[in-house]
N, CA and C atoms as a LAMMPS dump frame, in Angstrom:
ITEM: TIMESTEP
0
ITEM: NUMBER OF ATOMS
489
ITEM: BOX BOUNDS ff ff ff
-5.0000000000000000e+02 5.0000000000000000e+02
-5.0000000000000000e+02 5.0000000000000000e+02
-5.0000000000000000e+02 5.0000000000000000e+02
ITEM: ATOMS id mol type element x y z
1 1 1 N 1.036 -1.069 0.305
2 1 2 C 0.147 0.495 -0.257
3 1 3 C 0.592 1.155 -0.002
4 2 1 N 0.601 1.759 -0.807
5 2 2 C 1.444 3.767 -0.907
6 2 3 C 0.758 3.861 0.553
7 3 1 N 2.134 5.127 0.314
8 3 2 C 1.772 6.145 1.768
9 3 3 C 0.721 7.18 1.07
10 4 1 N 0.628 7.238 2.607
11 4 2 C -0.834 8.497 2.571
12 4 3 C -0.258 9.609 2.815
13 5 1 N -0.662 10.908 2.86
14 5 2 C 0.265 12.177 2.83
15 5 3 C -0.62 12.653 4.234
16 6 1 N 0.144 13.544 4.877
17 6 2 C -0.481 14.09 6.089
18 6 3 C -1.792 14.194 6.498
19 7 1 N -2.114 15.002 5.692
20 7 2 C -3.744 15.165 5.565
21 7 3 C -4.723 14.053 5.066
22 8 1 N -4.346 13.242 4.014
23 8 2 C -4.845 12.144 3.425
24 8 3 C -4.764 11.353 4.51
25 9 1 N -4.252 11.252 5.381
26 9 2 C -4.299 10.156 6.718
27 9 3 C -5.476 10.626 7.667
28 10 1 N -4.92 11.961 8.034
29 10 2 C -6.423 12.608 8.772
30 10 3 C -7.638 12.682 8.305
31 11 1 N -7.371 12.768 6.784
32 11 2 C -8.935 13.006 6.656
33 11 3 C -9.431 11.25 6.498
34 12 1 N -8.462 10.131 6.377
35 12 2 C -9.04 8.94 6.788
36 12 3 C -9.184 8.357 8.029
37 13 1 N -8.524 8.776 8.947
38 13 2 C -8.904 8.537 10.535
39 13 3 C -10.179 9.356 10.431
40 14 1 N -10.272 10.497 10.456
41 14 2 C -11.506 11.029 10.782
42 14 3 C -12.889 10.61 10.162
43 15 1 N -12.797 10.296 8.741
44 15 2 C -14.15 9.638 8.181
45 15 3 C -13.842 8.356 8.878
46 16 1 N -13.157 7.438 9.497
47 16 2 C -13.561 5.631 10.09
48 16 3 C -14.294 6.652 11.158
49 17 1 N -13.843 7.65 12.025
50 17 2 C -14.78 8.08 12.845
51 17 3 C -16.38 8.141 13.08
52 18 1 N -16.772 9.233 11.967
53 18 2 C -17.768 9.669 11.728
54 18 3 C -18.655 9.678 10.739
55 19 1 N -17.719 8.857 9.731
56 19 2 C -18.397 8.461 8.426
57 19 3 C -18.82 9.707 7.539
58 20 1 N -18.712 10.637 7.879
59 20 2 C -19.11 11.858 7.272
60 20 3 C -17.719 12.694 6.648
61 21 1 N -17.637 12.144 4.966
62 21 2 C -16.282 12.638 4.365
63 21 3 C -16.439 14.159 4.536
64 22 1 N -17.529 15.051 3.955
65 22 2 C -17.47 16.38 4.198
66 22 3 C -16.759 17.082 4.969
67 23 1 N -17.066 16.133 6.185
68 23 2 C -17.152 16.863 7.966
69 23 3 C -14.968 16.514 8.154
70 24 1 N -15.069 15.018 7.576
71 24 2 C -13.066 14.819 7.692
72 24 3 C -12.744 15.401 6.612
73 25 1 N -13.284 16.044 5.349
74 25 2 C -12.582 16.721 4.446
75 25 3 C -11.868 18.045 5.498
76 26 1 N -12.956 18.399 6.017
77 26 2 C -12.801 19.851 6.5
78 26 3 C -12.027 19.68 7.899
79 27 1 N -12.302 18.91 8.514
80 27 2 C -11.103 18.485 9.941
81 27 3 C -10.299 18.533 9.349
82 28 1 N -9.492 17.546 8.337
83 28 2 C -8.226 17.141 7.909
84 28 3 C -7.543 18.713 7.63
85 29 1 N -8.157 19.707 7.479
86 29 2 C -7.028 20.929 6.751
87 29 3 C -7.351 21.079 5.641
88 30 1 N -8.124 20.578 5.059
89 30 2 C -8.664 20.795 3.367
90 30 3 C -9.44 22.071 3.439
91 31 1 N -9.139 23.123 2.416
92 31 2 C -9.804 24.28 1.864
93 31 3 C -10.838 24.333 0.942
94 32 1 N -12.725 24.702 1.098
95 32 2 C -13.249 24.341 0.145
96 32 3 C -13.922 25.896 -0.098
97 33 1 N -14.264 26.415 -0.858
98 33 2 C -14.922 27.74 -0.763
99 33 3 C -16.343 27.535 -0.664
100 34 1 N -17.401 26.445 -1.23
101 34 2 C -18.439 26.262 -0.676
102 34 3 C -18.925 24.814 -0.216
103 35 1 N -19.72 24.745 0.211
104 35 2 C -20.259 23.311 0.782
105 35 3 C -19.952 22.118 0.444
106 36 1 N -20.759 22.443 -1.261
107 36 2 C -20.817 22.084 -2.485
108 36 3 C -19.812 21.693 -2.694
109 37 1 N -18.627 22.021 -2.809
110 37 2 C -17.254 21.868 -3.365
111 37 3 C -16.861 21.251 -2.171
112 38 1 N -16.831 21.324 -1.269
113 38 2 C -16.224 19.964 -0.023
114 38 3 C -16.685 19.134 -0.002
115 39 1 N -17.578 18.575 -0.575
116 39 2 C -18.683 17.474 -0.808
117 39 3 C -18.063 16.437 -1.815
118 40 1 N -17.984 17.029 -2.542
119 40 2 C -17.451 17.128 -4.119
120 40 3 C -15.966 16.53 -4.062
121 41 1 N -15.507 17.299 -3.242
122 41 2 C -13.598 16.863 -3.042
123 41 3 C -13.562 15.819 -1.974
124 42 1 N -14.449 15.653 -0.826
125 42 2 C -14.079 14.361 -0.105
126 42 3 C -14.913 13.745 -0.891
127 43 1 N -15.839 13.61 -1.504
128 43 2 C -15.777 12.203 -2.215
129 43 3 C -14.915 11.706 -3.306
130 44 1 N -14.35 12.625 -3.765
131 44 2 C -13.445 12.411 -5.025
132 44 3 C -12.207 11.829 -4.216
133 45 1 N -11.99 12.334 -2.701
134 45 2 C -10.825 11.932 -1.894
135 45 3 C -11.066 10.668 -1.532
136 46 1 N -12.31 10.248 -1.291
137 46 2 C -12.712 8.661 -1.096
138 46 3 C -12.336 7.648 -2.436
139 47 1 N -12.267 8.194 -3.461
140 47 2 C -12.003 7.147 -4.44
141 47 3 C -10.431 7.181 -4.706
142 48 1 N -9.757 8.363 -3.964
143 48 2 C -8.344 8.032 -4.492
144 48 3 C -7.874 6.675 -3.968
145 49 1 N -6.934 5.957 -4.969
146 49 2 C -6.696 4.508 -4.627
147 49 3 C -6.152 3.959 -3.351
148 50 1 N -5.168 5.062 -2.823
149 50 2 C -4.079 5.16 -1.547
150 50 3 C -5.46 5.07 -0.457
151 51 1 N -5.931 5.908 -0.551
152 51 2 C -7.263 6.291 0.343
153 51 3 C -8.432 5.178 0.424
154 52 1 N -8.588 4.944 -0.067
155 52 2 C -9.693 3.887 -0.347
156 52 3 C -8.719 2.331 -0.503
157 53 1 N -7.497 2.306 -0.016
158 53 2 C -6.847 0.884 0.326
159 53 3 C -7.146 1.11 1.681
160 54 1 N -6.412 2.1 1.899
161 54 2 C -6.273 2.468 3.739
162 54 3 C -7.663 2.13 4.486
163 55 1 N -8.492 2.594 3.577
164 55 2 C -9.662 2.821 4.18
165 55 3 C -10.506 1.244 4.465
166 56 1 N -10.179 0.218 3.42
167 56 2 C -10.441 -1.152 3.243
168 56 3 C -9.673 -1.676 4.13
169 57 1 N -8.209 -1.794 4.481
170 57 2 C -7.69 -2.799 5.346
171 57 3 C -8.572 -2.168 6.667
172 58 1 N -8.174 -0.866 6.936
173 58 2 C -9.004 -0.732 8.416
174 58 3 C -10.395 -0.907 8.683
175 59 1 N -11.073 -0.4 8.102
176 59 2 C -12.879 -1.018 7.698
177 59 3 C -12.532 -2.915 8.141
178 60 1 N -11.783 -3.463 7.623
179 60 2 C -11.84 -5.049 8.061
180 60 3 C -10.912 -5.307 9.067
181 61 1 N -10.123 -4.851 9.782
182 61 2 C -9.652 -4.911 10.814
183 61 3 C -10.479 -4.481 12.076
184 62 1 N -11.263 -3.483 11.859
185 62 2 C -12.65 -2.574 12.827
186 62 3 C -13.662 -3.662 12.936
187 63 1 N -14.208 -4.332 11.674
188 63 2 C -15.203 -5.375 11.516
189 63 3 C -14.249 -6.54 11.892
190 64 1 N -13.507 -7.256 12.124
191 64 2 C -12.731 -7.951 13.248
192 64 3 C -12.772 -8.273 14.452
193 65 1 N -12.273 -6.766 15.105
194 65 2 C -12.916 -6.471 16.289
195 65 3 C -14.068 -6.379 16.922
196 66 1 N -14.892 -5.891 16.131
197 66 2 C -16.423 -6.203 16.657
198 66 3 C -17.21 -6.942 16.065
199 67 1 N -16.696 -8.522 16.039
200 67 2 C -17.699 -9.286 15.002
201 67 3 C -17.66 -9.965 16.436
202 68 1 N -19.098 -10.236 16.662
203 68 2 C -19.56 -11.028 18.046
204 68 3 C -19 -12.587 17.865
205 69 1 N -18.061 -13.236 18.853
206 69 2 C -18.154 -14.723 18.195
207 69 3 C -19.627 -15.524 18.957
208 70 1 N -19.374 -16.8 18.065
209 70 2 C -20.548 -17.7 18.903
210 70 3 C -20.867 -17.97 20.17
211 71 1 N -19.369 -18.067 20.535
212 71 2 C -19.816 -18.163 21.961
213 71 3 C -20.295 -17.106 22.887
214 72 1 N -19.454 -15.701 22.661
215 72 2 C -20.461 -14.696 22.891
216 72 3 C -22.045 -14.407 22.696
217 73 1 N -22.599 -14.661 21.316
218 73 2 C -23.777 -14.775 21.322
219 73 3 C -24.65 -15.71 22.306
220 74 1 N -23.982 -16.963 22.428
221 74 2 C -24.757 -17.917 23.119
222 74 3 C -24.513 -17.143 24.617
223 75 1 N -23.574 -16.69 25.204
224 75 2 C -23.153 -16.42 26.187
225 75 3 C -24.105 -15.114 26.846
226 76 1 N -24.316 -14.34 25.48
227 76 2 C -25.385 -13.369 26.095
228 76 3 C -26.869 -13.332 26.052
229 77 1 N -27.052 -14.532 25.354
230 77 2 C -28.496 -14.851 25.153
231 77 3 C -28.659 -16.159 26.499
232 78 1 N -28.049 -16.75 27.226
233 78 2 C -28.104 -17.437 28.421
234 78 3 C -28.084 -16.634 29.663
235 79 1 N -27.556 -15.042 29.522
236 79 2 C -27.526 -14.288 30.598
237 79 3 C -28.951 -13.685 30.594
238 80 1 N -29.498 -13.09 29.422
239 80 2 C -30.786 -13.045 28.88
240 80 3 C -32.093 -13.537 29.343
241 81 1 N -31.703 -14.864 29.039
242 81 2 C -32.998 -16.195 29.529
243 81 3 C -32.597 -16.324 31.32
244 82 1 N -31.447 -15.846 31.626
245 82 2 C -31.267 -16.459 33.226
246 82 3 C -31.811 -14.919 33.752
247 83 1 N -31.985 -13.923 33.212
248 83 2 C -32.667 -12.584 33.735
249 83 3 C -31.553 -11.925 34.379
250 84 1 N -30.085 -11.988 33.784
251 84 2 C -29.002 -11.281 34.774
252 84 3 C -28.812 -9.674 34.402
253 85 1 N -29.314 -8.924 35.623
254 85 2 C -28.982 -7.819 34.747
255 85 3 C -28.324 -7.125 34.413
256 86 1 N -27.578 -6.292 33.719
257 86 2 C -26.518 -5.592 33.178
258 86 3 C -26.805 -3.987 33.501
259 87 1 N -25.358 -3.231 33.253
260 87 2 C -25.282 -1.802 33.619
261 87 3 C -25.727 -1.477 32.412
262 88 1 N -26.634 -0.223 32.26
263 88 2 C -26.71 0.468 30.987
264 88 3 C -26.237 1.995 31.232
265 89 1 N -25.538 2.941 30.539
266 89 2 C -25.044 4.177 30.603
267 89 3 C -26.161 5.25 29.47
268 90 1 N -26.866 5.958 30.37
269 90 2 C -27.828 6.893 29.79
270 90 3 C -26.897 7.935 29.238
271 91 1 N -27.148 8.623 28.046
272 91 2 C -26.262 9.634 27.746
273 91 3 C -27.777 10.678 26.797
274 92 1 N -27.302 12.058 27.095
275 92 2 C -28.291 12.913 26.318
276 92 3 C -27.871 13.872 25.957
277 93 1 N -28.145 14.372 24.883
278 93 2 C -27.445 15.203 23.821
279 93 3 C -28.295 16.76 24.086
280 94 1 N -27.232 17.762 24.939
281 94 2 C -27.855 19.051 24.966
282 94 3 C -26.935 20.436 24.013
283 95 1 N -28.332 20.039 23.445
284 95 2 C -28.419 21.197 22.358
285 95 3 C -28.026 22.951 22.066
286 96 1 N -28.538 22.901 23.562
287 96 2 C -28.079 23.85 23.843
288 96 3 C -26.741 24.384 24.403
289 97 1 N -25.768 23.642 24.611
290 97 2 C -24.356 23.661 24.743
291 97 3 C -23.467 23.322 23.46
292 98 1 N -22.21 23.608 23.101
293 98 2 C -21.622 22.961 22.188
294 98 3 C -20.551 22.843 21.888
295 99 1 N -19.12 22.291 21.435
296 99 2 C -18.416 21.646 21.891
297 99 3 C -17.228 22.384 20.779
298 100 1 N -16.006 22.104 20.761
299 100 2 C -14.924 23.25 19.792
300 100 3 C -15.321 23.312 18.551
301 101 1 N -15.881 22.032 18.017
302 101 2 C -16.342 22.003 16.883
303 101 3 C -17.881 22.076 16.026
304 102 1 N -18.197 22.81 16.966
305 102 2 C -20.09 23.195 16.88
306 102 3 C -20.835 22.245 17.371
307 103 1 N -20.451 21.165 17.56
308 103 2 C -21.303 19.971 17.347
309 103 3 C -22.085 19.618 18.89
310 104 1 N -23.599 19.648 19.429
311 104 2 C -24.297 19.488 20.099
312 104 3 C -23.053 18.748 21.613
313 105 1 N -23.329 19.079 22.837
314 105 2 C -22.216 18.208 23.672
315 105 3 C -23.201 17.079 24.189
316 106 1 N -22.874 15.775 24.366
317 106 2 C -23.476 14.986 24.972
318 106 3 C -22.837 14.404 26.234
319 107 1 N -23.658 14.591 26.81
320 107 2 C -23.561 14.397 28.633
321 107 3 C -24.245 12.815 29.367
322 108 1 N -23.144 12.127 29.612
323 108 2 C -23.547 10.832 30.207
324 108 3 C -24.116 10.986 31.156
325 109 1 N -25.44 10.505 31.746
326 109 2 C -26.002 10.614 32.995
327 109 3 C -25.125 9.158 34.138
328 110 1 N -25.947 8.996 34.665
329 110 2 C -25.753 8.206 35.635
330 110 3 C -25.873 6.44 34.99
331 111 1 N -25.375 5.665 36.135
332 111 2 C -25.585 4.724 35.278
333 111 3 C -26.884 3.631 35.517
334 112 1 N -27.849 2.979 35.01
335 112 2 C -28.815 2.415 35.37
336 112 3 C -28.738 0.83 35.145
337 113 1 N -29.215 -0.214 36.585
338 113 2 C -28.751 -1.392 36.161
339 113 3 C -29.931 -2.397 36.104
340 114 1 N -30.545 -2.674 34.634
341 114 2 C -31.753 -3.144 34.068
342 114 3 C -31.525 -4.377 34.012
343 115 1 N -32.526 -5.088 34.608
344 115 2 C -32.73 -7.053 34.321
345 115 3 C -34.05 -7.486 33.102
346 116 1 N -33.641 -7.931 32.074
347 116 2 C -34.117 -8.229 31.041
348 116 3 C -36.132 -8.538 31.036
349 117 1 N -36.833 -7.928 30.604
350 117 2 C -38.036 -8.384 30.659
351 117 3 C -38.627 -10.229 30.795
352 118 1 N -39.484 -10.307 30.699
353 118 2 C -40.004 -11.872 30.922
354 118 3 C -39.841 -11.967 29.366
355 119 1 N -40.449 -11.476 27.954
356 119 2 C -40.851 -11.698 26.889
357 119 3 C -39.433 -11.952 26.25
358 120 1 N -37.904 -10.873 26.745
359 120 2 C -36.766 -11.021 26.286
360 120 3 C -36.795 -12.209 26.803
361 121 1 N -36.949 -12.887 28.175
362 121 2 C -36.406 -13.977 28.827
363 121 3 C -36.58 -15.118 27.743
364 122 1 N -38.543 -15.206 27.418
365 122 2 C -38.331 -16.455 26.859
366 122 3 C -38.283 -16.298 25.535
367 123 1 N -37.854 -15.13 24.901
368 123 2 C -37.305 -15.044 23.56
369 123 3 C -36.047 -15.6 23.522
370 124 1 N -35.023 -15.677 24.308
371 124 2 C -33.783 -15.961 24.649
372 124 3 C -33.61 -17.391 24.732
373 125 1 N -34.833 -17.831 25.618
374 125 2 C -34.673 -19.421 25.789
375 125 3 C -35.545 -20.366 24.624
376 126 1 N -36.087 -19.71 24.066
377 126 2 C -36.647 -20.659 22.388
378 126 3 C -35.193 -20.178 21.473
379 127 1 N -34.854 -19.236 21.769
380 127 2 C -33.496 -18.585 20.644
381 127 3 C -32.151 -20.278 20.826
382 128 1 N -32.225 -19.993 22.083
383 128 2 C -31.143 -21.625 23.083
384 128 3 C -31.546 -22.614 22.727
385 129 1 N -33.239 -22.735 22.757
386 129 2 C -33.771 -24.098 22.741
387 129 3 C -33.557 -24.596 21.118
388 130 1 N -33.289 -23.725 20.314
389 130 2 C -33.776 -24.258 19.025
390 130 3 C -31.986 -24.352 18.654
391 131 1 N -31.549 -23.686 19.403
392 131 2 C -29.468 -23.388 18.675
393 131 3 C -29.342 -24.81 19.03
394 132 1 N -29.908 -25.274 20.291
395 132 2 C -29.369 -26.688 20.898
396 132 3 C -30.3 -27.997 20.117
397 133 1 N -30.906 -27.614 19.567
398 133 2 C -32.343 -28.38 18.794
399 133 3 C -33.032 -29.284 19.905
400 134 1 N -33.295 -28.243 20.618
401 134 2 C -34.169 -29.278 22.345
402 134 3 C -35.58 -29.452 21.777
403 135 1 N -35.969 -28.596 20.351
404 135 2 C -37.079 -28.716 20.125
405 135 3 C -37.296 -29.553 18.951
406 136 1 N -38.373 -30.363 18.659
407 136 2 C -38.806 -30.922 17.558
408 136 3 C -39.647 -30.773 16.856
409 137 1 N -40.078 -30.45 15.275
410 137 2 C -41.586 -30.431 15.125
411 137 3 C -41.791 -31.67 14.344
412 138 1 N -43.204 -32.178 14.853
413 138 2 C -43.57 -33.157 14.497
414 138 3 C -44.95 -32.754 13.636
415 139 1 N -44.72 -33.551 12.637
416 139 2 C -46.09 -33.291 11.286
417 139 3 C -46.549 -34.614 11.257
418 140 1 N -47.869 -34.484 11.358
419 140 2 C -48.657 -35.948 11.369
420 140 3 C -49.255 -35.91 9.468
421 141 1 N -48.627 -36.915 8.971
422 141 2 C -48.882 -37.155 7.931
423 141 3 C -49.752 -38.345 7.83
424 142 1 N -50.874 -38.095 6.875
425 142 2 C -52.075 -39.075 6.441
426 142 3 C -51.996 -39.233 5.124
427 143 1 N -51.365 -40.576 4.504
428 143 2 C -51.732 -41.255 3.229
429 143 3 C -51.963 -42.292 3.11
430 144 1 N -53.215 -42.396 2.21
431 144 2 C -53.764 -44.308 1.771
432 144 3 C -52.662 -44.379 0.644
433 145 1 N -52.534 -45.708 0.955
434 145 2 C -51.563 -46.293 0.072
435 145 3 C -52.706 -47.192 -0.022
436 146 1 N -52.838 -47.586 -1.616
437 146 2 C -53.394 -48.902 -2.63
438 146 3 C -52.621 -50.322 -2.031
439 147 1 N -53.198 -51.226 -2.455
440 147 2 C -52.388 -52.467 -2.453
441 147 3 C -51.134 -52.296 -3.208
442 148 1 N -49.949 -53.056 -2.853
443 148 2 C -48.323 -53.296 -3.7
444 148 3 C -48.765 -54.781 -3.979
445 149 1 N -48.711 -54.159 -5.432
446 149 2 C -48.304 -55.549 -6.508
447 149 3 C -46.3 -55.664 -6.497
448 150 1 N -46.232 -56.762 -6.099
449 150 2 C -44.723 -57.128 -6.482
450 150 3 C -44.348 -58.094 -7.337
451 151 1 N -43.982 -57.88 -9.271
452 151 2 C -43.857 -58.429 -10.247
453 151 3 C -42.705 -58.621 -10.506
454 152 1 N -42.067 -60.161 -10.249
455 152 2 C -41.275 -60.737 -10.78
456 152 3 C -40.814 -60.664 -12.393
457 153 1 N -40.3 -59.657 -12.773
458 153 2 C -40.205 -59.978 -14.369
459 153 3 C -38.647 -59.906 -14.474
460 154 1 N -38.154 -60.394 -13.705
461 154 2 C -36.216 -60.258 -13.904
462 154 3 C -36.252 -61.915 -14.276
463 155 1 N -35.58 -61.72 -15.536
464 155 2 C -35.379 -63.183 -16.328
465 155 3 C -34.383 -64.335 -15.38
466 156 1 N -34.686 -65.691 -15.34
467 156 2 C -33.725 -66.492 -14.671
468 156 3 C -32.254 -66.733 -15.252
469 157 1 N -31.837 -66.149 -16.02
470 157 2 C -30.505 -66.44 -16.846
471 157 3 C -29.667 -66.868 -15.684
472 158 1 N -29.203 -68.118 -16.388
473 158 2 C -27.726 -68.73 -15.7
474 158 3 C -28.07 -69.42 -14.343
475 159 1 N -29.131 -69.469 -14.228
476 159 2 C -29.701 -70.209 -13.032
477 159 3 C -29.837 -71.693 -13.638
478 160 1 N -29.03 -72.411 -12.776
479 160 2 C -29.594 -73.778 -12.828
480 160 3 C -30.333 -74.196 -12.532
481 161 1 N -31.21 -75.372 -13.397
482 161 2 C -32.413 -75.665 -12.914
483 161 3 C -32.467 -76.563 -11.736
484 162 1 N -31.498 -77.234 -11.543
485 162 2 C -31.311 -78.44 -10.678
486 162 3 C -30.929 -77.623 -9.121
487 163 1 N -30.478 -76.385 -9.255
488 163 2 C -30.164 -76.381 -8.043
489 163 3 C -29.169 -75.37 -7.889
C-alpha cells in the first residue's frame, strides 16, 4: 500500500470515526469555498486509490474486532434467559451547549442496572432451545396407500434348474 500524505491520513482517520466525508475533509485541513465543493472534493478523495485501500484495510480490521463470536452470542442469550441484570449508561444530547467544533455536547447520566423483561427471557430461551435442537417439530402425515403388487419380471438367466 502506498504512503498517504499527512492530510490524507488525517482525512481517512476522521472519516473512520464519523463516516462523514465532508466533515472529515474539513477537519483534515483541506479548504473549499462552498459546502458543495467540499462535499465533491471529499467524495473524490474517498475514491483515491491510496485512501480507499487504507480505508478498506482499516475497516476490515475494525470489523474483525467488532464481530461477535458464536460463544459470545450464546453467553449473552444465556444471561438474558437467566435474567442477569446489565448496567446501562444513559446519555443525552444538550443542544444548547456546543463543543469546540460546534457539535452538540453529549452528557452521560448515571448508570442504571436493568434486568431483562419476561418477553426477552422467553425469546432468549426459545433461541437457545433452537440452537441446541431441544425442540423438534412433529408433523402428522396421513396417506392412503393402495395394495402393493410385486412383479418378478427378471429372467432367470444362468440359474441351473437343478439347483
